[in-house]
Phi, psi and omega in degrees: 000142179233155183243151179288142170268085183065224178248029188276338188088352175279140170243151185230152177288161183290343169243153181226134181280115176276142189240020189289350175259357178296117180106352172236269183294330184252120180288162179303313182298315178296315178303313181299319180295324178293319179297316177304311181292323179297315181298317182304333186254017175085006174267086188255031186231122180243136175245129179219193178195157181290341179273348181285153016272167173252181179052065358266172169266133182194161181296327184293327185254354185305127182093353185290331176294319172297324181296318181298315176298321182294322179287334175290319178298313182298321181285323188258335183072019185260034181307318183288352180270358182222151168262139183236125176250133173221177191222146173268122182293150178268190183288163178092352180268090191304327184272358173247113178054032179056030176074022183283164176296165168286131180220170175300328178284325184283339184299305182298324177298311180298321177294321175308309182300310183299316180296321178298311180298319185282347184056049179218174182247001183208143176249128187284321180223112182253122189246151173265117193296323170200156188286150177302329187277355184104177187208156175264008179285174180056052177066007177283350179297338181289336179234015187298131183219092185297141177215170180106163181271123187301319178297320178291322179297316179295323177294318175304313176301316181301314179300316180296316180299321175304316180291321177299317179299324177296326178289322174297319180292328176284349178084017182268342172225149180257325183214159185238133180227161177253168174210144181055042183254166179252170177292321178296313181300316179297319178300325177291316178301319180296315179299320180291322178297319177297336178274003178083018183283329185184190185291151180279140179300130178262336188199162170232123178260099178235161178289139177201135178195179174301335179263344183227096187240039176300336185286347198288353181247261185302314185290325176297319178295316179299316179300315184293314185275339182249005178058045176241091187286151174283136177242082197276147173249159179058042177297341175263008180057050176060027179097348181301323183284355177282337182090358186288348178256004181297155177057032176078009181287142175224090185297144179301133179081001183281167179299321179296334178291330183264329178234095192302320182263010181048044176071028180089007179270346181278100177224159177302318181296328179296315181294326176293317180295319178300319180301323181291322178287321177299324178294320174298316177300312182295316180296331178257007174067039180247132171305131178303327178293322181287326177300312182294314182289321182291327176296313179298311180299333182279352183292138185296338181264005186275127173272311181197143180253124184273126175232158178223146173233136180290322181233146188300330182292346175272346187298315183305322183300314179294311185299330180293345180297335182292347178266002186255130174237126184278136179288162176302323179296316178296318180298317178295326177290324173298316176302317180295320177293323177295322177293324182284332184224062182286134175038071183286359174212000000 
């Protein structure tokens, strides 16, 4: 089964292979094997970004995830067998364009770099990694305080859309997506597109999992009525929902070994919540990975759920989630657990 990518006519599989460890934790050889295996299982969608890889993020490795995908394309000649999504970094990333905002001028420059590294002439989904005005994602929701002039923000969006439209006209991008966006922000992008300013938003890449369900209200409504599907990241909550970090465990080579607080996700309440979901999985004989991924894939607003595996031998477990459908009983128990453990980080 495939899902529509907005109103673009492009369809995507329910899972997407995330590549943010390609070039650091994941070697080129392993990454190429992951791409091959994913395609063989119907997951022909890759997500990357110009700032990747992570763990760590740095100037020396910046762009290497795209480069690894590019060498796979060059080696196999299978560009037409995959859909590629990448992202333009936002402000604050000092080693990329000196941390400047996304602008009409930076867009063609950033696309030049991504196309060169990917060894392709077109990007299927081009996303803005985070808004110029800031975002409440990545635990910033606890202290979020919107500021700025709405008219100025909309003009900035209009300028960016104009540049994106030029890239669509050149044939260098097929679709436009957002990331780490809000309902208000997405509505403004849609409004401008309806006024003929530029391409219509096809998707929003925001965090979503059993532990992080900020999307379930206003953004869910927007997604459903405006055909802007969620392209979610961290459906396994940075590995927490696998259960591998319970009871203080920190497996060698794991993300927590490199990022101790998992980007603000490591809290006492998170482990308690994970225990509740692990209990549901155990009682119903479901792999915890499958519980988490099947839940994400089953949401009515979901376009595709991004997962990542550091090593190819972990990949079959994740791919098998596409064969899992959660029963009404399991979904009801998830709802009960969510009410008891809402937003634990």
